[in-house]
N, C-alpha and C positions, 0 to 999 in steps of 0.2 A: 892152184885153183884160179880161175879167171872170173872175177865178178864184174858184171856190167850193169851200171845204173842208167836207165833210159828215162828217168823222171824228167818231165818238163811241164811247165805251166801251159795249159791250153785254155782257150776261151771260145764261147759260143754266143752269138749275137742274134736276137730276134726282135723285129720291130713290127707292130701291128697298128694299123690306123682304122679307127671306127668312125664311120660317118653317121650323121643323124638319120639318114634314110635306112640305116640298118646294115649297110654293106661293110665288109671287112676286107682289108688288103694286108697281106703278110709277106715278110721276107725274113729268111733265116739262113745263117751260114757261120762258119768258124771265123774268128777274128785274129789279128796279129798282136802278140804280146811284145811290147817295146823293150828296148835295152834298159831304159830308165826303170822299168818294173823290176828287173833282176837286181839292179843296184839298190832299189828301195827295199826289196825283200831281204837282201843281205844285211842291211842296216836294221830292219825290224827284228830279224832273228838274232843279231848280235846285240840287241838292246840299245842301239845308238839312237839315231834321229829319224828313223823311217816313219812314214805317215800312212794312215789307213786311206782307202779310197773314199773320197768325200765330195766328188764333183763329176758331173757329166757335161760334155760340151757337144752340141750339134752344129755342124757346119754345112756350107753350101758350095764347097769347091772340091768335093771328092770324086768328081766325075770327069769323063773325057770332055774336052772343051766343046766338042760338037754335038754331044748327046748326053743329057742328064740321066738317061736310063742305062748308061754304060759306066760303071764305076772304074776308077783307077785300080789296077790290081796290086796286091802287096808285093813288096820287094822288086818293084819296077819303077824307074824314074823317080817321081815325087814321093812315093809311098814306100818307105823302108823302115826297118825296126830301129833305125837311128833317129827317126823323126822325134822332135821334142814338143810339137804342137800340131794341131790340125792344119790342113792346107789352107783353109779359109782364114784361120788366125794369122798364119804367116803372110798371107796376101792382103790382110786387113779388110777382108770381105765379111759379110754378116755371119755371125755365129751366135748361138744361144747357149747360155750356161745355166745349170742348176747346181747349187751347192747345199750340202746338208751338214749338220753338226754331229756331235757325239751321239752314239747309238746306245740304247739300253736293251739288252737282249733278254728274251723270255724263253725258257726251255733249258734242257740239260743235255750234257754229253754232246752228241753230234747232231742234235736237232734243234738249234736255237734260231730265233728270228727276232727282228726289230723293225718297227715301223715309225716313220717320222715324216714331217712335212719339211720342205726346203726352208732354209733360213735366208737364202738369197737367190735371185735369178736375174737374168737380163732385164725382164719387164716387171720385176718385183711381185710377180704372182706366185702363189704357193702351189707347189706340185707335191705329190706324195711319193715317198720312197719306201720300199720294203726290202730288207736284206735278210736272206735266209742262209744259214750255214748247216749243211747236211753232209756228214762224213768228210770228203775231200773237196766238196763243191761249195763255193760262195756264189749266191745268185742275187743280183740287184734287179729289182723291178721298179721302174720309174714310170709313173703315170702323169702325162701332161694333158690337162683338161682342154676343152674346146677353146676357152678364152685365153690360153697361154701360148707363148712361143711363136706368135704370128702377129706381133704388134705392127708390122709393116704391111699387113693385109694377107697376102698369100706367100708362103715361103716353101721352096723345094729343097729339103735337106738331103744331102748325099754322103755325109760322113758323120762319125761320132767317135768320141773318145772318153774313157774313164780316166780320171786324174787322182793321184794320191798327193794331196797338198797341191803344189804347183807343178808336179812332174807327171807327165803322161804315163799311164800304165798299159792301156790297150787301146787299139784303134780299129775301126771298121769303115770301109767305104761300101756303098750300096746304091742300087737304082733309086732314083728320086722318090721320096715320100713327101707328098704335099701336105702342108699344115695350114689350116685356115679355121675360121670360127665354127665350122660344122664338123670338124675332125678332132677326135680324141686320139692320142698316141700313147701306146704302151710299149716300153722297151724292156725286154728281159735279157739280161746279160749275165752269163755264168762263167766263172773262172774255176778251172778244174786243176787240182794239184796232185 
């Protein structure tokens, strides 16, 4: 008998921007699971020192140098599964992080969720985080209010990553999403096991 296990972690990234004039802009696509994620999962399953996902970082360097609407594609050049930080972090360009603490889940079996406000962020503003576990899917919903993540005025974000402790878990590059005082941003990031 030949048994084949094709289980792999997958991710799906969605970002929506809501302007005060009522308009909504949305981008959605699969994301890249990084090699550090697989090492972290092995440690968690083995009961060693693995960490839960507790941080998101948004960056400004995930695009083609000539066009902020053209994201760098996965597994080409600067963006591979071996990457251990966002491109903007590596280049010391502007990035924005949101970190949260321990979660207390409500629910039973395969339908648990937790909501929390960030405990730390680049601009010390609070952002809301909701984590839902449903069957084999963990979904992170991060809401960045109008007055957060744009303390430099107007920022064009083109990359994002989820971190487990200080290790990158998954990453996504995308066409620029502009963040300024009239824009609320909601990121919905699902990991499927």
